[in-house]
C-alpha positions in Angstrom: -1.1 142.2 -186.7 -3.4 141.4 -183.8 -3.1 139.1 -180.7 -6.1 137.5 -180.8 -7.5 138.7 -176.7 -10.4 139.6 -177.5 -11.4 143.1 -176.9 -15.6 143.6 -177.2 -18.3 142.0 -178.9 -19.5 143.4 -182.2 -22.8 143.0 -184.0 -23.6 143.3 -187.9 -25.8 146.2 -188.5 -26.5 146.5 -192.2 -25.2 144.3 -195.0 -25.2 146.0 -198.8 -24.1 144.2 -202.1 -22.4 146.0 -203.9 -21.5 144.3 -206.9 -20.8 141.3 -206.3 -19.1 142.4 -202.8 -20.7 144.2 -199.5 -19.5 146.9 -197.7 -21.1 145.7 -193.6 -21.8 147.7 -191.5 -21.2 146.6 -187.5 -21.6 148.4 -184.1 -18.6 148.3 -182.2 -20.3 147.0 -178.2 -17.7 148.0 -175.4 -14.6 149.0 -178.6 -12.9 152.4 -177.9 -13.0 153.8 -181.5 -11.6 156.8 -180.4 -7.7 156.1 -181.9 -8.9 154.7 -185.1 -8.7 156.0 -187.9 -10.3 156.0 -192.1 -7.1 153.5 -193.1 -6.9 151.2 -189.5 -7.0 147.5 -189.5 -9.7 146.1 -188.0 -10.3 141.8 -187.0 -13.8 140.9 -187.2 -14.1 137.7 -186.0 -10.4 136.8 -186.9 -10.6 138.2 -190.1 -9.1 141.9 -190.8 -10.9 144.6 -193.0 -9.9 147.7 -193.0 -11.8 150.5 -191.6 -14.0 152.5 -194.4 -16.6 154.5 -192.2 -16.2 155.5 -188.9 -19.6 156.3 -186.5 -20.0 157.8 -183.6 -20.9 154.0 -181.9 -20.1 152.0 -184.9 -17.4 151.2 -188.3 -18.7 149.7 -192.1 -15.8 147.9 -193.6 -16.2 146.4 -197.1 -15.8 142.6 -197.7 -14.4 141.4 -201.4 -15.0 138.2 -202.7 -12.2 136.5 -202.7 -12.6 136.6 -198.9 -16.2 135.7 -199.0 -15.3 132.2 -200.8 -12.4 132.0 -198.2 -14.6 133.0 -194.4 -17.2 133.0 -192.9 -18.2 136.4 -193.0 -21.2 135.7 -196.1 -23.2 133.9 -193.8 -23.9 137.0 -191.8 -26.6 138.0 -191.1 -28.1 141.3 -189.4 -27.8 141.1 -185.8 -24.6 138.4 -185.5 -22.0 139.0 -183.5 -18.7 139.0 -184.2 -15.2 139.3 -181.4 -13.6 142.7 -182.5 -9.3 143.5 -181.9 -8.2 146.7 -182.9 -4.1 146.5 -184.4 -1.7 145.1 -182.2 0.6 148.3 -181.9 4.7 147.4 -181.6 4.1 148.6 -177.5 1.3 146.3 -176.7 1.4 143.6 -174.8 1.4 140.0 -176.8 -1.2 138.2 -174.6 -2.1 135.9 -177.3 0.2 135.0 -180.3 1.1 136.8 -183.2 -2.0 137.0 -185.2 -2.5 138.2 -189.2 -6.3 138.2 -189.7 -5.6 136.4 -192.6 -7.6 132.9 -192.3 -6.9 130.0 -193.5 -9.8 127.5 -193.7 -12.6 126.8 -192.2 -13.1 124.4 -189.2 -17.1 122.6 -188.0 -18.0 122.4 -184.5 -17.6 118.6 -183.8 -18.3 117.8 -180.2 -19.1 121.1 -177.1 -18.5 119.2 -173.6 -18.9 119.9 -170.1 -15.2 120.5 -167.3 -15.5 121.7 -164.7 -16.6 125.7 -165.2 -15.3 125.2 -168.9 -15.9 123.7 -171.8 -13.9 121.1 -174.1 -14.4 122.0 -178.0 -13.6 119.3 -180.5 -12.5 120.9 -184.0 -12.4 119.2 -187.5 -10.0 121.1 -189.1 -9.2 120.7 -193.3 -6.8 117.8 -194.2 -4.4 120.7 -195.5 -3.9 123.1 -192.3 -3.3 119.5 -189.5 0.4 119.7 -190.1 0.7 123.4 -188.9 -2.0 122.3 -185.2 0.1 120.9 -182.6 -1.0 119.9 -179.9 -0.2 122.8 -177.0 0.9 124.8 -179.9 -1.9 128.2 -180.9 -4.3 128.6 -182.5 -6.9 131.5 -183.8 -10.5 130.5 -184.0 -12.7 132.6 -185.2 -10.0 135.7 -184.1 -10.0 133.8 -180.7 -6.1 133.1 -179.4 -6.5 129.7 -178.2 -3.7 126.5 -177.0 -4.6 123.5 -178.5 -4.9 121.2 -176.0 -4.7 117.4 -177.9 -4.6 116.3 -181.0 -6.6 113.1 -182.3 -7.2 112.1 -185.8 -8.3 115.6 -188.4 -9.5 117.1 -184.6 -7.9 119.5 -182.1 -9.6 120.1 -178.9 -9.8 123.4 -176.8 -10.9 123.6 -173.7 -12.5 127.2 -172.8 -12.3 129.1 -169.2 -15.4 131.1 -168.5 -13.7 134.3 -169.4 -13.1 133.5 -172.5 -16.5 131.9 -173.1 -18.6 135.4 -171.6 -16.3 137.8 -173.8 -16.8 136.4 -177.4 -18.8 134.3 -180.2 -17.8 130.9 -178.5 -20.4 130.6 -176.0 -22.8 130.2 -179.0 -20.8 127.5 -180.7 -22.6 124.5 -180.9 -21.8 121.2 -183.0 -21.9 121.4 -186.4 -21.7 125.6 -186.4 -18.5 126.4 -188.9 -14.9 128.1 -187.6 -12.3 130.7 -189.3 -8.7 128.8 -188.8 -5.7 131.3 -188.4 -3.3 128.7 -188.5 -0.1 129.3 -186.4 2.4 132.0 -187.6 5.7 131.2 -187.7 4.6 127.2 -188.7 3.6 128.4 -191.9 6.5 130.7 -192.5 9.3 127.6 -191.5 7.0 125.6 -193.9 8.0 127.7 -196.3 11.8 128.3 -195.6 12.5 124.7 -195.3 10.4 124.5 -198.8 12.1 126.7 -200.5 15.5 125.6 -199.2 15.7 122.6 -200.1 14.2 123.0 -204.0 16.5 125.4 -204.4 19.5 123.3 -202.8 20.6 126.2 -201.5 21.7 126.6 -197.6 20.4 128.6 -194.8 23.3 130.4 -193.0 21.5 129.8 -190.4 22.3 127.0 -188.3 22.8 124.9 -184.7 26.7 126.1 -184.6 26.2 130.0 -186.0 23.1 130.5 -183.4 25.6 128.5 -180.7 28.6 131.2 -182.2 26.4 134.4 -181.2 25.4 133.4 -178.4 21.7 131.6 -178.8 21.3 128.4 -175.8 20.9 125.4 -178.3 
């Protein structure tokens, strides 16, 4: 699990084709690798990947065909900048929101506008993801935990402050550019729970009354 709070900007050093998929070697930038071991997870622009090699100032990951098909990692080139975040520890602060590192789809930057010192991005989302996106809710874009300011048709609006622009790849986002999207984890599980309950005809023991009886404010 991750939080969507980017820890460092990395850079692609090498892409090696390996039997239909890739091994990617990255420079870790300012990311502290002191507590990282082989087999640990690191989110690379929002995609949870397993560390298969550790170097003095970088690491390597294998990228499966499934990941190449469902994310934008296949479009990266040597020198491309990427957002990096190590996996969340249970004792860490949850500064963003719960992020699994499992990309749900690819969106596209529709427009970029200045707003004071910030920038407002309109992002077009795939239709099948729109039901999970809510105004003032959370969404992960290229690994960055962001708040949805508003919804307009198939687009959602994001306001990025200077700190975010400086410390992530968002500074290079331009109209027409594709981005990895991961919707709110809770919304996805809630939909599955409701759908399963409707299909099975079974009623959950979690009700407003049962929560009230246990002291939860409802």
